[in-house]
N, C-alpha and C positions, 0 to 999 in steps of 0.2 A: 558493353556495357549498355546502349542504346535498345538491345533487342529484352535483354532484364529488368530494366524499367520499364518498356510498354506490357511485359508479362506483368509486373509488381502492379501497374494501373490496371490493366483487364480484371485481375484476380482479385483485386480491392474493388471495382466496379461492380462482376460477377458475387461480390458477397452482398455488398448494399443492397444487388439485386433482389438476392433470394433473402435477405431481410424481409426487403418491401412485403416480397409476397407471402411472407411467411407468418409475420406478426400484423395486425392494425395499427393503422396509424391514427396517430390522437393530435387535438388541437384542443387548447382551455380557452376562457374569457381570460381578458386579462387579471382577475381577481382570481382564477383559480375555480371559479363556481362550477362556471358549464362548461362541460367537455361532450366532442365529439368524437365518433370513434370511424375511422373508416376502412372498408376491406374488400375481400374477395372469397368468396365460400363457394364453393360448387361451380364455380364460373363464373357466379353473379356478381355484381357490383352492389355495397349494401352500404349504410350508417346506420349508426347509433346516438343517440344523446341522453343524457346523464346529467340532475342539478343537484350536486353534493353528493350524500351519497344512494339519491333517486334515480329509478333508470324512467326517462320520461318515453324516449322514442327505443323500441327493442328494434333490433338489424330489420333496417326494411330498405325495399329493392329500388334500385337507382337504373333508369334507362327509358329505350323509347321504341317504336316501331314505326321504323326507317321503310317506308315501301309496304313490302311484304314480309320483310326479317328485324328481329326484334336485333337493338343495339345495348350492349350491357348483362348478356345471358354466357356469355362466349368468352371473356375477357380475363386478362391479366393487369397489375399494376406495371407500370414501367416507369415511372417517376413520381416525385413530387416534388412541391416548391410554397417554401413556408415565408410569412409575410407580417407584420405587424405594424399600426398607424395608430397614431394619436395627435388630435391636433384639434381646433375649435374652429366653427366656419359661423358667420354672422348672415342669420335671415335678414331682406330686404322685410318682409314679416313674417307673421308666424304666430305661435302660442308661449314661444321661447325666443328671446332674440337672439343667442347665444347656444350652439349647440355644443357637446362633444362627441368626436367622433372615433372613438377606441377599441380596438379589434386585434383580437390574433386570425391571420387568414392561413389556410391549407389548400393549395390545389393538389390535387390528385390525377396524375393521366393516366389512363386508361385504354388497352388496345385489344383487338380482334386479331383473331389468325387472320385474317382476309387484308389484314391494314386498316382498317376504319376505328378510328378513334375517339374518344370520347374524354373531356376534361373537365370536372369538378373543381368548383372552387369554394370553399368554407369560409364566412366569416364568422367569427365567435363572437359574440358582444357579453357585457356581464349580465347584459337584461335579454340573451338569447340568441339566435341563428340565424342567420340567413345563408344560402345554399343555390347556386345555380350555373349551369350547364355549360359549354361553351363544345360546340363541334366543329371543330378546326376546318378550313377549304379544304374540302375532299377535290382538288384537284378541279375548282371551281363549278363543279356541276351542280345543277338544278336538284330538289331532292325535296320530298314532302314526308310530313311526321303525322302518322296516321292515330298515334297516339302516343302520349307520355306517360310512362311506367311508372312513376315516381309514386312512392307510400310513405306514409306516413302512419307506423303501426305503434300506437299508445299504448303502453304496457296495459292499462287497464282501464275500463265504462266508466264515465263520467258525464256530470252535467256540464249541457252545450246549450247555447243560445244560435240561433242562426234563422237563414229564410230562406223556403226551398230556392232549388233554383228551377224548376218546373211550376207554371202556374203564378209564375211572379214576375211582374210587366215593369221593366225599369228598375227593380228592386226596391218597389214600393208597397213592402211586407211590414208584418206583425212578426217582430224576432219574438220565438215562443221556444222555452226551454224544454228537454226531456232529456234522456240519456241518450249521450253521441250513439249509442248500437241500434236504438229503435228509428234514427233519421234517414230520411229518404237523401238523393243527390242535394247537398245544400250550396249556397255562397258561400263567397268568405268577402270579411272576415268572418270568423267559426270562431266563439266566444267557448272559452271552457275551464269551469271550475272545475278543476284534476282532481286535487285535495282541499282539505277545508283552506288552508293557510297557500295553496298554489294556485295559481290563474297561466292562464296559455289563449293566445290568440293567435289564430294560423290565417296566414293572407298570403300576398305578393309584393313585392318593391317594384319598381322599373321596368314597367309593361309599357313597350313601346313597338315592335312590330311583330306582334304572338298572340295567341289566341289565348283569353281569361281563363283564370282558372275556377275549375267548381269542385268539390270533393264529394264521395260514395262511402256511407261507410258500410265497414262488414267483418259481423264477429270474426273474430280468428281463434288461435288454439291458445288455453291457460287464460281466458277471461280477456286476452289484447282484443283491441279493435285497430282492425285497418282501413284507413282512408285512404281512398284510390284518387287519384288525378283523372280528372273527365273538366278536358278542353271543351270551349264552346266553338264546335264547329262552323266550316262552310257548309254553303248550301249541299254540294257536292258530298260532305263527310271529312275532307281531308281536315285536318286541325292546324297544321300551320304547312306555310309555303316557304321553303329555305332557300339561299342560295348563298355559297362561299361560306367565311365561318359568323356562323350563328351564336348569339348568347340570347338565352331564354330571361326572362323575369327570374328574381332571386324567390324562392319559398323561405318563406320568414316564419317563424316561431319565436313569438316574444311570450319572458318567463316574467312573472311576477310574485310575488308575495301576498297581494291584496291584487282586489280588481282595479283600485288606483292606480296601482304601478303601471300597470297595464297603456292607462290612458297619457301619461307622461313618459312613454318610451319615445324613443326620435330614431328608432332602429331602422321604420321603412326611409325614412326621410334620407338617412345615411347612408344607406344602400343604392340611391340615386344619387345621378353626376353634377356634380357642381353645375349653377346655374350657366346657361349659352348667353343670356343677357347681359353684355357688360356694365351696360349704365340703366337703371334700376332706376333711378329719379322719377321718372312720368309716372310707376306700378303705384298709386294710390287706394290705400284700405282705408274705407268710410263706412257711413250709417247713411241708408238711403230710406225711401220711402217709393211707392206707386201706386199710380191706381191698376189694381189687381184682385184685393179683398171685395172690392166693390164688385168688377167683376164673377167674382168666385160667387156672389150672393146674389147675381140677378140682378141687381142695380144698374148694372151699365154692359155693354156687349162689348166682343170684339171688333166684330164686323162695324162696319157702318149704317147709319141708322139714326132713330128718333134719342137712344140712350146710349148714343155710342160715346166709350170711356177716351179714346188715344185723341181730342180735338184739341186744338189750339189755345184756347180760352180753358180748358179745363186743366190742361198742363201747366198752362202758365200760373191757375191758381194752386197749385201740389208745387211750382216753384217757389210761390209768394210763402206759403207754409214750413217749405223747407228752409228757405233763407231766415224766418223766423226764428228758426226752433236749432239752428246749427246739424242741417243735413246737407250731405254733400251732393246726392242725387236725386234724381226723379226716374223712376220704371214708368214707360207707359207702354202696353201689349196691345197690339193691336192698331198701330197706327200706318201699316203698311196694307197693299191688297193679298188678298188671299187667305182672309178669314170668313169670307160668303160662299156660300154655294157657287161651282162654277168657276169663282174668284182664279185668274193666274199669280202665286205667288210671285212677288217683285221686293227687294230688298233697295232698290233704286227707285224707287214712286211710293209716293204716299196719297194715303185716301186724301178725295177733295176738301174736308173740313182738318185735315192737319198740314200744318205748316213748319217743317222742317227747320228751315234756315229759319224763321222766325223765332220759331220756340230757344234755337240754341242761341240766337243773337239776345233773346230774352233772359235764360236761365243765364249768360256770362254777367250780365249787369247786376245779374244779385249774387254771384260766385256761386249757381249752383250748375252742376251739368247736368245733359241728358242722357240715358242709359237706353244706348238700343235691343231693341229685342229682334233676332230672325228665328222663325219656328218655319221648319223643314218640313213637317209633316214628313216627316222620314226619308225626304228626298233630299240624300246626301249631296249627290251629283250637282242639285239646282245651288245647293249650298256654295259647291267647290268653283263652279262655272261664274257666280256671283260675287264673292267675296271678296276677291282683291279689288274689281269697282267698290264694291258696298265700300269696304274698309280706309281705302284711299279716302270717300267722300265724309263719312265719319270723322276721321281725325281732322279731314278740313276743319271740318265743323267746331273740334274741339271735344268731341262724343271720345271719352277715355274706355268704357267700358261698353260689354255686349251682353246681351242674356242669350245663348241659343238654346234651342228646342229641337226635338224629336219627336213627337207623339205618334207612334206609328210603330208596328210591331215588328216588321222587318226594314233594314234600309233597302232604299232603290226596290223597294218588293219583294227583295231573297234573301236578303244576307244580316243575321242576328249583328245586333249592334257591338254586344261584348265578342263578338270574334275577329280575328285577323284583320276583316275586311271594316270594321267598323275601328278598331283601334287606330288602323292607317288614316281613317277621314279625321276622326279626333285631333291626331296631332298635324294633319297639314293644317286645320283652322285654327289651332293655337300655333304654331312657327308661323303662319301668312299674318298671322293679328298682331305678335309679336313686331312684325315689321312695319307695321302701320302702329304704334304703339297705343294697342287694343287689350284692355284686361277682357278676359273669359271668367262669366260665369254659365258654366255648363250644366243645362237638365236633360235628363231621360240619357245620364250617360254611360260609359262603362265603370265598375268600381274604382273607385282612385285606388292610385299604388304608390304617389308620393312624386310623381312628375314635376309638382307644382316647385320643387326644389331645382329642376335642371330648367324649365319653363316657369318664372315665378310672375307671369302675365294670367297663368291659370288659377287664378282665384281661390273656387269656390263651385262646388257643384252639387248638385240634388243625389238620384239616385237614393232616395227615400220615401217614405211616404211623410208627406208634410202636412205642414197647415192647412190645404185645401182640402183636406178632406174630413176637418172639420166645419167645412162649407157645404158642401153638398152627397157627405157617401152615406147611402140610404141604411148602412150598419149602424148608424150611431154616432160615425169620426172615430177621433182615436183612442182608446180606452186611457186609464191615467198614467198606467205604466208604462207607456210608450217611451215617453220622455226625458225616462229615468232607465230606462234599458237600452237607450240607442249611444248614449257617451261610450258603453262599454262595449258595444257592437260596429255599427254603422260608422261610428265618430271616430273608431280606432284607422278609418281609410284615409283621412283628411278632412279637410275644411266642407263643413254640410250646410246645404242653403236649405234649410227648413222654414225659414220665415217666418221666426217668433212674434211677440207683443200684440197679441189681438185682446182690444180693451172692450170692443162691446160684442156680449155671447150671444141675439138674437138668432133666431135660426129662419131658415127658409125649408129648408125638410125639416118636418117634426122631428125632438130626440136630437139633433145633429147641432154642436155647438161646441166651443173647446172644453172639453173635461178636465178644466181645470178652475183655481182660483186666477184674478184679478195677478194678486204678488207670484205666483208664480211662474206665469207672462214673462214678467219683468226676470226674474231667476234665469229661466231659458236664454233670454238672451247672452248671459254669461255663460252658461254651462255649453250650450250648442255652437262651435264654435264656428263664425265665417269671418272671413277678412272684408269682403262686401257681407255686411248684414243689415239685411232689410226690417225696419219695422212694419210691419204688413196691413195693418190696418188699413181704414179710410179716415183721411185727415179729420172730419166730423165728428171721427169717434176719441181724438188723440183732443181737441180743443176744448180747455177747461179743465182738465185732467190734469192733477198733481203728480198719479205715477210717470206724467212724461217727462218729467222734471229726472229722473234717474237714466231714461234712455238717451236724452240729451246729452248727459255727462259721459256715459260710456263709451271708451277706445273700442277699434273693433282688432286694434294688434296689439301686443303684449311682449312684457321683458323678460315675464316670468308665469310660472303656470303649476299650481298647487292640486291636491287633491286630496283637502283635511279627510274627507269619508266618504263613503258608498259602497252601498251593496247592489249587485243586476239586479233591475226590475224593482227595488224598494227603494232608495233615496240616493242623491249623491251631492255634495259639496263640492264647488270648485271657485276656486282664489287664484285669482290674476295682477298681474302687476302692470300697469300701464306701461307703454313702450316712451321711451322721452321724460319720464315724470316719476313722481313719489306715489302717486295715489295709488291705492287697491281697490278690486273690486272684486264682490263674492254672489256666486248665483246656489244656492241652496233649493233642491225640489223632491216631492215626494207621490209614491204611488197613493192608491184611494185609502191609504191608513193615516194620523193624523199621527205628528210627532217631535217630540221636542229634539234638537242636534246641538251638540256644544261646541264651538269649533275657537281651537286655540287661537293667537294670537301671535304666537312663538315665530311667526314668520315677520313682523315687523323690526324696524330697525330697535335697535338695545336702547338705543338714546336719544330717541325722539319721543314724543307723545302726539296722540292722533284723535282726531275728530272722526265718527262713527254712524251715518246717518243709513238708516236701516229701516226698509219698505217691506214689508211683514204681513200673513194675515190676520185681520181682527182675532178679537175672541170669540165670538159669532161667527165667521167665515164658514163659510161649505160648498165645496165646488160644483154641488147638485142643488144646493136650497138658497144658498150666498155668495156668490161666489167673488162679488166687488167689494165685500166690506175689507179693509186695507187699514195699517198705523204705520204713520214714519214719528220713527222716533230719532233722538238722538242722544250718544254717551259718548264721556273720553276713554280713549282706551289705551295701552301700551305694550310691548310683545310680553308682559305678566298676567293679558287680561284672559278672560274666556269668552265670546258673545254665545248666547244661548237663542236660540232659535224657535220659534213656534212655528210649525207647519201646518193648518189644517190638511183636510182629505184632500186629497189631489191640490197642496196648497206647495206654499214657496217665501223664499223670502231673498229681496235682492240689499245688497249693501256695498257703498261708498265709502271709502274711509280715507281720510285725509290729512296731511301733515298739518300740525296745529302752528300757526305761526307765534315765533315769540314776542 
């Protein structure tokens, strides 16, 4: 009897195995709209993606070049495992307080004849797909990934927005649109208008100990476009060093019927691990000001001298302003040696005209914190050597936020910042900072991938062509379409330290200034999200300016975010509800075209009445000829109303909506 039972079990398993080999494995999103198929054809592992009846990704190769041999070209499927999840988690800060994590999962096991294994995990959400590789422990041996062979083959060509990987330092480029097939290797996020009512964003999530992804488009058969993975290499050409069981980042495809739905997807965050910081009470989003714009405008210097910006007296002056106007912190770059020619960088010493202890004591008496700054000039090892001591010192002084910087084309003179070498460094800094209750604002970063869910002290990052280009760029600064393109491209990767809210457009370089109106600068404060949001102008330019009242009231963490309208590179409106409150804030901005936008108030509570305070371009406002004209008006609204916002060329509007008191 026992032998018969064993025979039946073996036969059953054999039949199941034969079925796995003969057919594609399928997994769909919870609502059934997104479907992923996985299989093997002529020994090659592949996957495909459909959205409803439309094929988005045709059969695309999976695998690696490990050493000098390929993994994924001569495999069989040996097993599968299905799972699902539906829960909601709470962010300590973010664009939405509560995030639903709802997906169906399929893990497929592949094996070569020589015994090497490769597992691929697919998580399918209603708004897209994430998949990652797990390379099981191969006897604990070390190995190298020379290339990741993942392909994303789109069924047809389409308009796409991107910045090129080559010749773009620090991701500080202008996002341009073209047919995907005409592009060179590009950085992600890669945003695609796949069809008129179908948009895609391709990126990665949970980049922890791996190389950053880039994508190389190649034309394929029948009008398809194949995106080839191009990992950022080490200097010696190796892409990734692995040991034991290795998990790659998730490759992500967000799908939306509108471009705005790409902005409100939380797929990337959901693919990251929950917070490793148990007590997040010390993590404090907020508005801050800084001695920054005046340096970029050549009025002050980073290094010590007659116009040094980071002096004790000047920082105290900024702290007085911050206390009067509700800013939580003051940043001062250039407080430490290392900015002058031949100076040795130190994060444990100050210039003689800056007294760190006194500044922090004075700030505490005003309810304002000093924000530290640690520029490495690309010397990541120097920061690693000093950061424990520096963070301990900062923590003792009550400093809770530090801006790090990596101006320098290569880390330590040899490795790309977005290579595995750089990714390992960034992670060390974040984890070390957390030990000392320090929040990080990372400049010249790798492109964000949602790690802030796991390490919520990573507040915001640059990785964008920011406001400073409007101070000194010899080509004239950022074009009007720049900040109406970023929300659909760079900002999809995570919080963006663009540094908005310039109120004075005077020029140091002829023709270079913010190519916007004053009202657009206010709108950007809402549209471009950062939990540490800097009002970037010098305080002299804020004094006596009625527009400052909007900045003073605007939160930097939200309970809900909506995108009522938007077209990539044309215009966008973002509505956000404050955390722990009932007020709503709206930012609306446009490119070089003037337009009137209608915004439904249907997101307001139906049983309440509200007062809307609207800051918008004046009737004769124009970004080239009359950028400062702005009107402030008030009106009563309910959920049945529609706001009509008048935006000048490269103009904007900012709205605060408050419940009316009964």
